N, C-alpha and C positions, 0 to 999 in steps of 0.2 A: 402380597399382604393387603389386607383390607384397610379401609380408611379408619376404622375403629383402632386397628393394631398400630397404626403409624401416628395416630393423633397424639399430641402430648396431653400428659395428665393436667386436669384442670387447675392443680395447685401450680404446676410449672408454668402453665399459659398465664395465670394471674401474676406470678412473680416477674415473668418476663415483660408483661404489660405494665406492671408498677415500675420496674426499672427503666423501660422506655420513656414512660410519663415523666418520671423525675428527671432523666436525661433532658428531656425538653424544657422542664421548669428551670433547671439550672442553666441551661443556655439562654433562657429568657433573661435572667438577671445579667448575664454577660452582655446580651445584646443591648439591654436598656443602658447599661454603664458605658458602653461604646457609642451607641447611636442616639440615646435619648429615647423617652416613650414613645414620642409621636413617630419616629422613623423606625422603631421596632415593629416588624411584620412577621408573618408566618414564615416568609422566606429568610428572613435574617436569622430567625430562631433556628429553623431546620438546617441552616448552613453552620450555625455555631455548634449545633449538636451533631453535625456530620450525618444527618438524616435526610430523607427526602421531604419536600414539603407536603406530600400526600400524607406521610405518617403524622405530621403536625396536625393537618386537618383532621385525620381520622380521630386523634384523641381529644381534640380541643374545639373542633367545628370551625371556630372563627378566631380573629385576632382578639376580639373582646373577650371571649371566653378563655383564651389563654392568658391574657394579662390579668384577668380576674382571679384565676386559679394561681397564677403566679405571686400575686399579693397575698392571697390566702396562705400559700406555702411559706411566704416570707414571714407572715406573722406567726404561723405554727411554729416556726423554728424560733422565734423570738420568745414566744410563750414557753416552749420547751426548755429554753435556756434559764428564764427566772424560776420556773417551777423546780427545775433541777438544783438550782442554787438555794432555794428555800429548803428543799429536801435535804440537802447536804449541811445546811446551817444548824439543824437540830431543833431544839425546842426553846432555847434562850431568846426572849423577845428582841433584845438588842442585836443579837447575831442575825436574827432573821431580817430585821430592817437593813442593817448593813449589807447583807448578802443580796437583798432586793436591789439596792442601790448599785452595788458592784456590777450586778448582772447587766445593767444598762450600758456600762462602759467595758463589757467583755469584749475581747479582740474579734470574736466570732460574730458579734452582733453589731459592735460599733466599730466600723471600719470604712474606708473610703467608698467602695463598692456598695456596701450596704446602705450607707447614708445616702448615696446618690439615688438608690432605688426608692428608699422612703420618700424622699423629697420630690421625686418624680411623680409618685402616686398620689401624694398629699396635694399637690398643686393642682390635680385633676378631680379631686373629690366633689368639688362644687358642680362639676358638669358631668360627672359619671356617678350615678346613684349607686352602682353595683359596688365601686371602691369604698364609698362611704359606709356602706351596709357591712362589708367585710371588717372595715376597720372598728365600726361600732360593736360588732360581735366579739372581737378580741379584746377590745379596750375594757369591756365590762369586767372580765376577769382580772386584768391588771389592776385597774382602780380599786376592786375589792380587796385584792391582795395587799396593795399600798395602805388602805385604809385599816385593814385588820393588823397589820404591822405596827401602825401608829397607834391604834386602840389599845393594843397589848402592853404599851408602854405608857400611854396616857390614860390611866385608869380612872383618874378623877375628874377628868376634862369632859366638858359637855361635847355631844356628838357633833355639833357644828364646828367646834375648835379642832376636833380630830380630823374632820373632813377637809377643813381649810389648810391644815399642816400637810396632810398627804398631797393636797394639790399643790402646795408651794414646792414641795420636794420634787414631784414630777415635773412642775413647770420648769424649775431650775435645770433639771437633767436635760429636758426638752430644749431649752435655751442653749446648753452647751453643745448638744447634738447639731443644732443650727450653725453654730460657730465652728465647729469642727468640719462641717460641710462647706461652709462659706469661706472661712479663713484658716484653712489647714496648716498654714506655715505659722501662724500665730498661737494656735493652741494645739494640745496633745491630750490624748485620752486620760492619762494619768493625772495630770493637772486637772482636768475637769472633774475626774472621781473625787479627787482629794477635796476640792472646794464643794462639791455636793455633799459630801459627808461632813464637812465643816458647818454647812448650813444646817444639816440634820442635827448635829450635835447642839447647835445654838437653839434650834427649835425644840429639841427633845434631849435635855442634858443627860438623861440616864445612859446614853449610848457613848459618852465621852471616855469612859474607862476603857471600853473595848477598843476605841480608836487609838487611845494612847498606848494600848498594849497588843494584844493578840489581833485586834480588828484592823491593824495595819499590815498584817502579814502578806 
C-alpha cells in the first residue's frame, strides 16, 4: 500500500488530535488538584493522562502553554454552563437571572476540584499576564450577561444602579466560592446558592415570586 492509502482521513486525524489534546487538559486539572499549580509539570500531566511526556510537548510546547490552555478550557466550560442555563430558562427576565445565579453553584462548576483550580490560577494572575488575559476575555461575556439580566428587571433604574446591582450579586457568589474553597466543612453549595438568591431578591424584588414558587425547584 502507498502512504496515501494508509494515511488516516483528515477528519479522523483531527478528531484524534482533539481527543488527545482534551485528554491532556483533563489530566492537567487532576494534576493541579493533586500537586498544586507550581508542582504541575508536563511530566505530571503526561503521567495523569497515561501518555508520554513527548505527546504533551507536541501539543502544548511548554508548561506555560499547557497551563494557559488549561485555564482557557476551564473558563470555556464555565461559560458553556451559564450560557446553557440561560438558554433553558426561556425569555422570562426573572427566570433568566435566577438561572444565571444557579449556574454558578452547579455541581459541574462548583466542586472542590474546580474551586482549587480557579484559586490556583487566580493567585498567579498578578505574575502571569497570560492568565490575566484569559480571565479578562471570558469575564467580559459573564459581566455583560449578569448586567443584561438585571437590566431586564430594573427597567426604570439608571444604568449605574444596574451595574452596581450586578456587581453585588456576582461579588456575593464569588465570596461564597471562596468560603466553599477555604471552609468546606462550614459551607455547602446549596446554602450558598439559597443565600445568593435571597440577596438577589432583596436587591430586585421582582424575582421573589419565582423563588417562592417554581424558582426553588
